[in-house]
DSSP file (Angstrom, degrees, kcal/mol; ACC not computed):
  #  RESIDUE AA STRUCTURE BP1 BP2  ACC     N-H-->O    O-->H-N    N-H-->O    O-->H-N    TCO  KAPPA ALPHA  PHI   PSI    X-CA   Y-CA   Z-CA
    1    1 A M     >        0   0    0      0, 0.0     4,-2.0     0, 0.0     5,-0.1   0.000 360.0 360.0 360.0 -35.5    0.0    0.0    0.0
    2    2 A C  H  >  +     0   0    0      1,-0.2     4,-2.2     2,-0.2     5,-0.1   0.879 360.0  55.3 -62.1 -37.5    2.9    2.4    0.7
    3    3 A S  H  > S+     0   0    0      1,-0.2     4,-2.3     2,-0.2    -1,-0.2   0.899 107.4  48.8 -65.1 -39.6    4.2    1.9   -2.8
    4    4 A F  H  > S+     0   0    0      1,-0.2     4,-2.5     2,-0.2     5,-0.2   0.899 109.5  53.0 -65.5 -39.4    0.9    3.0   -4.3
    5    5 A S  H  X S+     0   0    0     -4,-2.0     4,-2.2     1,-0.2    -2,-0.2   0.917 109.9  48.8 -60.3 -43.5    0.7    6.0   -2.0
    6    6 A L  H  X S+     0   0    0     -4,-2.2     4,-1.2     1,-0.2    -2,-0.2   0.929 113.1  45.2 -63.3 -47.2    4.2    7.1   -3.2
    7    7 A V  H  <>S+     0   0    0     -4,-2.3     5,-2.8     1,-0.2    -1,-0.2   0.873 113.0  50.3 -70.1 -34.5    3.5    6.7   -6.9
    8    8 A F  H ><5S+     0   0    0     -4,-2.5     3,-1.4     1,-0.2    -1,-0.2   0.907 107.7  53.4 -68.1 -40.2    0.1    8.5   -6.7
    9    9 A R  H 3<5S+     0   0    0     -4,-2.2    -1,-0.2     1,-0.3    -2,-0.2   0.805 113.3  44.2 -63.2 -27.8    1.6   11.4   -4.8
   10   10 A N  T 3<5S-     0   0    0     -4,-1.2    -1,-0.3    -5,-0.2    -2,-0.2   0.283 113.8-118.2-100.2   9.5    4.2   11.8   -7.6
   11   11 A S  T < 5 +     0   0    0     -3,-1.4    -3,-0.2     1,-0.2    -2,-0.1   0.802  56.8 157.7  59.7  33.9    1.6   11.4  -10.4
   12   12 A F      < -     0   0    0     -5,-2.8    -1,-0.2    -6,-0.1     2,-0.1  -0.677  46.4-111.0 -83.0 142.2    3.2    8.2  -11.8
   13   13 A P        -     0   0    0      0, 0.0     2,-0.4     0, 0.0    -1,-0.1  -0.467  30.8-149.4 -70.1 146.7    0.9    6.0  -13.8
   14   14 A V        -     0   0    0     -2,-0.1     2,-0.5     2,-0.0   -10,-0.0  -0.971  12.1-171.3-121.3 132.6   -0.1    2.7  -12.2
   15   15 A V        -     0   0    0     -2,-0.4     2,-0.6     2,-0.0    18,-0.0  -0.992  10.5-154.4-121.4 126.6   -0.8   -0.5  -14.1
   16   16 A T        +     0   0    0     -2,-0.5     2,-0.4     2,-0.0    -2,-0.0  -0.901  14.3 178.6-105.0 123.6   -2.2   -3.5  -12.2
   17   17 A L        -     0   0    0     -2,-0.6     2,-0.3    13,-0.0     9,-0.1  -0.987  18.0-142.8-123.2 133.2   -1.6   -7.0  -13.6
   18   18 A Y    >   -     0   0    0     -2,-0.4     3,-1.8     1,-0.1     4,-0.1  -0.751  13.8-132.1 -99.5 142.5   -2.8  -10.1  -11.8
   19   19 A T  G >  S+     0   0    0     -2,-0.3     3,-2.0     1,-0.3     7,-0.1   0.671  99.2  77.9 -68.3 -16.3   -0.8  -13.3  -11.8
   20   20 A N  G 3  S+     0   0    0      1,-0.3    -1,-0.3     2,-0.1     3,-0.1   0.599  79.7  73.7 -70.0  -5.4   -3.8  -15.4  -12.7
   21   21 A L  G <> S-     0   0    0     -3,-1.8     4,-0.7     1,-0.2    -1,-0.3   0.667 106.6-127.9 -71.9 -17.1   -3.2  -14.1  -16.2
   22   22 A G  H <>  -     0   0    0     -3,-2.0     4,-2.5     2,-0.2     5,-0.2  -0.056  30.7 -70.1  83.7 166.2   -0.2  -16.4  -16.4
   23   23 A E  H  > S+     0   0    0      1,-0.2     4,-2.5     2,-0.2     5,-0.2   0.883 134.3  50.7 -62.2 -39.8    3.3  -15.5  -17.3
   24   24 A E  H  > S+     0   0    0      2,-0.2     4,-2.3     1,-0.2    -1,-0.2   0.909 112.0  47.5 -65.4 -41.6    2.5  -15.0  -20.9
   25   25 A G  H  X S+     0   0    0     -4,-0.7     4,-2.3     2,-0.2    -2,-0.2   0.898 112.8  47.9 -66.7 -41.3   -0.4  -12.6  -20.0
   26   26 A V  H  X S+     0   0    0     -4,-2.5     4,-2.5     2,-0.2    -2,-0.2   0.928 111.9  50.6 -64.8 -44.0    1.6  -10.7  -17.5
   27   27 A G  H  X S+     0   0    0     -4,-2.5     4,-2.4    -5,-0.2    -2,-0.2   0.903 110.5  49.3 -59.7 -41.9    4.5  -10.3  -20.1
   28   28 A M  H  X S+     0   0    0     -4,-2.3     4,-2.8     2,-0.2    -1,-0.2   0.908 110.9  50.0 -64.6 -41.3    2.0   -9.1  -22.7
   29   29 A G  H  X S+     0   0    0     -4,-2.3     4,-1.9     2,-0.2    -2,-0.2   0.894 110.6  49.7 -63.5 -40.4    0.6   -6.6  -20.2
   30   30 A V  H  X>S+     0   0    0     -4,-2.5     5,-1.1     2,-0.2     4,-1.1   0.923 114.1  45.2 -63.8 -44.6    4.0   -5.3  -19.4
   31   31 A N  H  <5S+     0   0    0     -4,-2.4     3,-0.2     1,-0.2    -2,-0.2   0.903 111.2  52.4 -66.7 -41.5    4.9   -4.9  -23.0
   32   32 A E  H  <5S+     0   0    0     -4,-2.8    -1,-0.2     1,-0.2    -2,-0.2   0.873 117.1  38.2 -62.9 -37.6    1.6   -3.2  -24.0
   33   33 A T  H  <5S-     0   0    0     -4,-1.9    -1,-0.2    -5,-0.2    -2,-0.2   0.578  98.6-139.7 -91.4 -10.1    2.0   -0.6  -21.2
   34   34 A E  T  <5 +     0   0    0     -4,-1.1    -3,-0.2    -3,-0.2    -4,-0.1   0.844  33.7 177.4  54.9  39.5    5.8   -0.3  -21.7
   35   35 A V      < -     0   0    0     -5,-1.1    -1,-0.2     1,-0.1     3,-0.1  -0.425  23.6-167.7 -70.5 147.8    6.4    0.0  -18.0
   36   36 A D  S    S+     0   0    0      1,-0.2    23,-2.7    22,-0.2    24,-1.9   0.545  71.9  52.4-109.8 -12.1   10.0    0.2  -16.9
   37   37 A T  E     -a   60   0A   0     22,-0.2     2,-0.4    21,-0.2    24,-0.2  -0.989  62.3-168.3-128.7 134.1    9.5   -0.4  -13.2
   38   38 A I  E     -a   61   0A   0     22,-2.1    24,-3.5    -2,-0.4     2,-0.5  -0.961   6.6-158.4-119.1 136.9    7.6   -3.3  -11.6
   39   39 A I  E     +a   62   0A   0     -2,-0.4     2,-0.2    22,-0.2    24,-0.2  -0.975  33.0 142.0-113.7 124.0    6.6   -3.5   -7.9
   40   40 A T  E     -a   63   0A   0     22,-2.6    24,-1.6    -2,-0.5     2,-0.2  -0.784  42.8 -94.7-147.0-173.4    6.0   -7.1   -6.6
   41   41 A S  E  >  -a   64   0A   0     22,-0.2     4,-1.6    -2,-0.2     3,-0.2  -0.645  33.7-108.1-109.6 167.2    6.5   -9.4   -3.7
   42   42 A H  T  4 S+     0   0    0     22,-1.2     3,-0.1    -2,-0.2    23,-0.1   0.887 119.3  53.8 -56.3 -42.2    9.1  -12.0   -2.7
   43   43 A E  T  4 S+     0   0    0      1,-0.2    -1,-0.2     2,-0.1     4,-0.2   0.833 114.1  39.1 -67.2 -33.5    6.6  -14.7   -3.5
   44   44 A L  T >> S+     0   0    0     -3,-0.2     3,-1.3     1,-0.2     4,-0.6   0.629  91.6  88.3 -92.8 -14.8    5.9  -13.5   -7.0
   45   45 A L  G >< S+     0   0    0     -4,-1.6     3,-1.8     1,-0.3     4,-0.4   0.862  78.2  63.2 -55.0 -41.3    9.4  -12.5   -8.0
   46   46 A P  G >4 S+     0   0    0      0, 0.0     3,-1.3     0, 0.0     4,-0.5   0.814  93.5  64.1 -56.9 -29.0   10.4  -15.9   -9.3
   47   47 A K  G X> S+     0   0    0     -3,-1.3     4,-1.7     1,-0.3     3,-0.7   0.805  93.9  62.4 -61.4 -28.4    7.7  -15.7  -12.0
   48   48 A F  H <X S+     0   0    0     -3,-1.8     4,-2.5    -4,-0.6    -1,-0.3   0.627  81.6  78.5 -77.1 -11.9    9.7  -12.7  -13.5
   49   49 A K  H <4 S+     0   0    0     -3,-1.3     4,-0.3    -4,-0.4    -1,-0.2   0.925 108.9  29.7 -58.7 -42.0   12.7  -14.8  -14.2
   50   50 A T  H X4 S+     0   0    0     -3,-0.7     3,-1.2    -4,-0.5     4,-0.4   0.893 118.9  55.3 -81.2 -44.4   10.8  -16.1  -17.3
   51   51 A I  H >< S+     0   0    0     -4,-1.7     3,-1.6     1,-0.3    -2,-0.2   0.864  99.1  61.9 -59.7 -38.6    8.7  -12.9  -17.9
   52   52 A L  G >< S+     0   0    0     -4,-2.5     3,-1.0     1,-0.3    -1,-0.3   0.742  90.0  69.1 -63.3 -23.0   11.8  -10.7  -18.1
   53   53 A K  G <  S+     0   0    0     -3,-1.2    -1,-0.3    -4,-0.3    -2,-0.2   0.785 109.6  34.6 -65.0 -25.4   13.1  -12.6  -21.1
   54   54 A S  G <  S+     0   0    0     -3,-1.6    -1,-0.2    -4,-0.4    -2,-0.2   0.209 105.4  74.5-114.5  14.7   10.3  -11.1  -23.2
   55   55 A T    X   +     0   0    0     -3,-1.0     3,-1.2    -4,-0.2    -1,-0.2  -0.686  48.0 169.0-128.8  79.9    9.9   -7.7  -21.6
   56   56 A P  T 3  S+     0   0    0      0, 0.0    -1,-0.1     0, 0.0    -4,-0.0   0.688  71.0  67.5 -67.5 -18.8   12.8   -5.5  -22.8
   57   57 A C  T 3  S+     0   0    0      2,-0.0     2,-0.3   -20,-0.0    -2,-0.0   0.744  75.3 102.2 -73.0 -22.4   11.3   -2.2  -21.4
   58   58 A V    <   +     0   0    0     -3,-1.2   -22,-0.2     1,-0.2   -21,-0.2  -0.476  34.1 159.1 -70.8 123.4   11.7   -3.4  -17.8
   59   59 A K        +     0   0    0    -23,-2.7    22,-2.7    -2,-0.3     2,-0.3   0.522  62.4  29.9-115.8 -15.2   14.7   -1.7  -16.2
   60   60 A Q  E     -ab  37  81A   0    -24,-1.9   -22,-2.1    20,-0.2     2,-0.5  -0.994  52.9-165.5-152.4 137.9   13.9   -2.0  -12.5
   61   61 A I  E     -ab  38  82A   0     20,-2.8    22,-2.9    -2,-0.3     2,-0.5  -0.993   8.2-165.3-124.4 125.5   12.0   -4.4  -10.1
   62   62 A I  E     +ab  39  83A   0    -24,-3.5   -22,-2.6    -2,-0.5     2,-0.4  -0.937  18.1 177.6-106.0 125.7   11.1   -3.3   -6.6
   63   63 A Y  E     -ab  40  84A   0     20,-2.7    22,-2.9    -2,-0.5     2,-0.6  -0.968  32.6-118.8-135.6 150.6   10.1   -6.2   -4.4
   64   64 A F  E     -ab  41  85A   0    -24,-1.6   -22,-1.2    -2,-0.4    22,-0.2  -0.743  37.2-132.1 -86.1 122.6    9.1   -6.7   -0.8
   65   65 A D        -     0   0    0     20,-2.4    22,-0.1    -2,-0.6     5,-0.1  -0.322   6.7-127.9 -74.6 155.3   11.5   -9.0    1.0
   66   66 A N  B >   -C   69   0B   0      3,-0.6     3,-1.0     1,-0.1     5,-0.1  -0.931  11.7-152.7-101.6 116.8   10.5  -11.9    3.1
   67   67 A P  T 3  S+     0   0    0      0, 0.0    -1,-0.1     0, 0.0     3,-0.1   0.700  94.6  49.5 -65.7 -16.9   12.3  -11.7    6.5
   68   68 A L  T 3  S+     0   0    0      1,-0.2     2,-0.4    -3,-0.0    -3,-0.0   0.645 115.8  39.1 -93.9 -16.9   12.1  -15.5    6.9
   69   69 A R  B <  S-C   66   0B   0     -3,-1.0    -3,-0.6     0, 0.0     2,-0.2  -0.996  79.0-125.1-139.5 130.7   13.5  -16.4    3.5
   70   70 A R        -     0   0    0     -2,-0.4     2,-0.5    -3,-0.1    -2,-0.0  -0.546  30.0-124.7 -72.5 135.5   16.3  -14.9    1.4
   71   71 A T        -     0   0    0     -2,-0.2     2,-0.6    -5,-0.1    -1,-0.1  -0.725  19.2-144.5 -86.0 123.9   15.1  -13.9   -2.1
   72   72 A N        +     0   0    0     -2,-0.5    -1,-0.0     1,-0.1    -2,-0.0  -0.788  25.1 170.9 -92.0 118.2   17.2  -15.5   -4.8
   73   73 A T    >   +     0   0    0     -2,-0.6     3,-1.3     3,-0.0     2,-0.1   0.187  33.6 128.7-110.1  15.0   17.7  -13.3   -7.8
   74   74 A S  T 3   +     0   0    0      1,-0.2     3,-0.1     0, 0.0    -2,-0.0  -0.475  69.3  28.1 -70.9 143.1   20.3  -15.4   -9.6
   75   75 A G  T 3  S+     0   0    0      1,-0.3    -1,-0.2    -2,-0.1     2,-0.1   0.418  92.5 123.1  87.2  -1.1   19.5  -16.2  -13.2
   76   76 A F  S <  S-     0   0    0     -3,-1.3    -1,-0.3     1,-0.2   -27,-0.1  -0.455  79.4 -72.0 -84.9 163.9   17.5  -13.0  -13.7
   77   77 A R    >   -     0   0    0      1,-0.1     3,-0.8    -2,-0.1    -1,-0.2  -0.328  40.1-147.0 -55.8 133.0   18.4  -10.5  -16.4
   78   78 A E  T 3  S+     0   0    0      1,-0.2    -1,-0.1    -3,-0.1    -2,-0.0   0.693  91.8  63.8 -79.9 -19.3   21.5   -8.6  -15.4
   79   79 A D  T 3  S+     0   0    0      2,-0.1     2,-0.4   -19,-0.0    -1,-0.2   0.422  86.6  90.7 -86.1   4.1   20.6   -5.3  -16.9
   80   80 A V  S <  S-     0   0    0     -3,-0.8     2,-0.4   -20,-0.0   -20,-0.2  -0.831  75.2-133.1-100.0 136.8   17.6   -5.0  -14.5
   81   81 A R  E     -b   60   0A   0    -22,-2.7   -20,-2.8    -2,-0.4     2,-0.5  -0.756  17.0-153.1 -88.6 131.9   18.1   -3.2  -11.2
   82   82 A Y  E     -b   61   0A   0     -2,-0.4     2,-0.5   -22,-0.2   -20,-0.2  -0.932  10.0-170.1-110.9 120.7   16.6   -5.1   -8.2
   83   83 A V  E     -b   62   0A   0    -22,-2.9   -20,-2.7    -2,-0.5     2,-0.5  -0.942   9.0-150.4-115.4 126.9   15.6   -3.0   -5.2
   84   84 A I  E     -b   63   0A   0     -2,-0.5     2,-0.7   -22,-0.2   -20,-0.2  -0.819   4.9-158.8 -99.6 130.3   14.6   -4.7   -2.0
   85   85 A I  E     -b   64   0A   0    -22,-2.9   -20,-2.4    -2,-0.5     2,-0.2  -0.935  24.4-143.8-102.7 111.0   12.1   -3.2    0.4
   86   86 A E        -     0   0    0     -2,-0.7     2,-0.2   -22,-0.2   -20,-0.1  -0.526  11.1-119.6 -81.4 140.1   12.9   -4.8    3.7
   87   87 A A        -     0   0    0     -2,-0.2     2,-0.4   -22,-0.1    -1,-0.1  -0.537  24.9-128.9 -74.5 138.8   10.1   -5.7    6.1
   88   88 A K              0   0    0     -2,-0.2    -1,-0.1     1,-0.1     0, 0.0  -0.711 360.0 360.0 -88.1 140.2   10.3   -4.0    9.5
   89   89 A S              0   0    0     -2,-0.4    -1,-0.1   -22,-0.0    -2,-0.0   0.447 360.0 360.0-100.3 360.0   10.0   -6.3   12.5
């Protein structure tokens, strides 16, 4: 919710894509909207390993970390910047 508040205050456009679209559907939505930044969760980040191969516009992924499990970003596109939002305990 904090991320939406930040982008709305700065007048950034927001596109919501649901994972029930499948990886191909999410990739198509990302390409159609030409987003360069994605905000997602630790749990959904692994889906982007495949999606990023077909979404050249993406330059940055911001994801919420899981304090109980380290998020593995190995094997992801190297030209994408990965930003972690750490959970406060």
